[in-house]
C-alpha positions as CSV (number, residue, x, y, z in Angstrom):
1,X,0.0,0.0,0.0
2,X,2.8,2.5,0.7
3,X,4.3,2.0,-2.8
4,X,1.0,2.8,-4.3
5,X,0.7,6.0,-2.2
6,X,4.2,7.1,-3.2
7,X,3.5,6.6,-6.9
8,X,0.2,8.6,-6.5
9,X,2.2,11.5,-4.9
10,X,4.9,11.5,-7.4
11,X,2.4,11.5,-10.3
12,X,0.5,14.3,-8.7
13,X,3.6,16.3,-8.3
14,X,4.5,15.7,-11.9
15,X,1.2,16.7,-13.2
16,X,1.1,19.9,-11.1
17,X,4.4,21.0,-12.3
18,X,4.1,20.2,-16.0
19,X,0.5,21.5,-16.5
20,X,-1.4,24.6,-16.0
21,X,-2.9,23.2,-12.8
22,X,-0.4,25.1,-10.6
23,X,-1.4,28.3,-12.2
24,X,-5.1,27.8,-11.9
25,X,-4.8,26.8,-8.4
26,X,-3.1,30.1,-7.5
27,X,-5.8,32.2,-9.1
28,X,-8.3,33.7,-6.5
29,X,-11.9,32.7,-7.0
30,X,-13.3,32.9,-10.5
31,X,-10.8,35.6,-11.7
32,X,-10.2,33.6,-14.9
33,X,-14.0,32.8,-15.5
34,X,-15.7,33.2,-18.8
35,X,-18.9,34.3,-17.1
36,X,-20.1,37.9,-16.8
37,X,-19.4,39.2,-13.3
38,X,-22.1,41.5,-12.0
39,X,-25.8,41.7,-11.3
40,X,-28.7,42.8,-13.4
41,X,-29.3,46.2,-14.3
42,X,-32.3,48.2,-13.1
43,X,-33.8,48.6,-16.5
44,X,-33.1,46.2,-19.4
45,X,-30.6,47.4,-22.0
46,X,-29.9,46.0,-25.4
47,X,-26.4,45.0,-24.2
48,X,-27.6,43.3,-21.0
49,X,-30.3,41.4,-23.1
50,X,-27.6,40.2,-25.5
51,X,-25.4,39.1,-22.6
52,X,-28.4,37.2,-21.0
53,X,-29.1,35.3,-24.2
54,X,-25.4,35.0,-25.3
55,X,-26.1,36.6,-28.8
56,X,-24.9,39.7,-30.5
57,X,-26.8,42.8,-30.0
58,X,-27.7,42.9,-33.8
59,X,-28.7,39.2,-33.8
60,X,-31.6,38.1,-36.1
61,X,-34.9,37.1,-34.7
62,X,-34.3,33.5,-35.4
63,X,-31.0,33.6,-33.4
64,X,-32.7,35.2,-30.6
65,X,-35.5,32.7,-30.5
66,X,-33.0,29.7,-30.7
67,X,-30.8,31.2,-27.9
68,X,-34.0,31.7,-25.8
69,X,-35.4,28.2,-26.3
70,X,-32.0,26.6,-25.5
71,X,-31.5,28.6,-22.3
72,X,-35.1,28.2,-21.2
73,X,-34.7,24.4,-21.6
74,X,-32.0,24.4,-18.9
75,X,-33.6,27.2,-16.7
76,X,-37.3,26.6,-16.8
77,X,-39.0,26.8,-13.3
78,X,-41.0,23.6,-13.9
79,X,-37.5,21.7,-14.2
80,X,-36.0,23.2,-11.1
81,X,-34.8,26.5,-12.5
82,X,-35.2,30.0,-10.9
83,X,-38.4,31.9,-11.7
84,X,-36.5,35.1,-11.4
85,X,-34.0,34.0,-14.1
86,X,-36.7,32.7,-16.3
87,X,-38.4,36.1,-16.0
88,X,-35.0,37.8,-17.0
89,X,-34.5,35.5,-19.8
90,X,-38.0,36.1,-21.3
91,X,-37.5,39.9,-20.8
92,X,-34.4,39.8,-22.7
93,X,-36.0,37.8,-25.5
94,X,-38.9,40.3,-25.7
95,X,-36.6,43.3,-25.5
96,X,-34.3,42.0,-28.5
97,X,-37.4,41.0,-30.6
98,X,-39.1,44.3,-30.0
99,X,-36.2,46.3,-31.5
100,X,-36.1,48.9,-28.7
101,X,-33.0,51.2,-29.1
């Protein structure tokens, strides 16, 4: 059993030294995250709506609908998602489809 533990420790040290794991372990929190940091704005903007649906601000109606459908499949309240997030997702879709400036 001791030889096994030693090999695991040596392998762990090797992986840590030769990969980016060492760099990632030193980062505080989610500093290198791809997710948007910050809450929702008081009034929906075109930029915020595009961020919520993960589309460009000038996306076509079809792309907006497809993105909305995909996100709602994952976040629908009937499937355990948050009603608040579902409302924000729906608001973002309506905002981008309405073409408000």
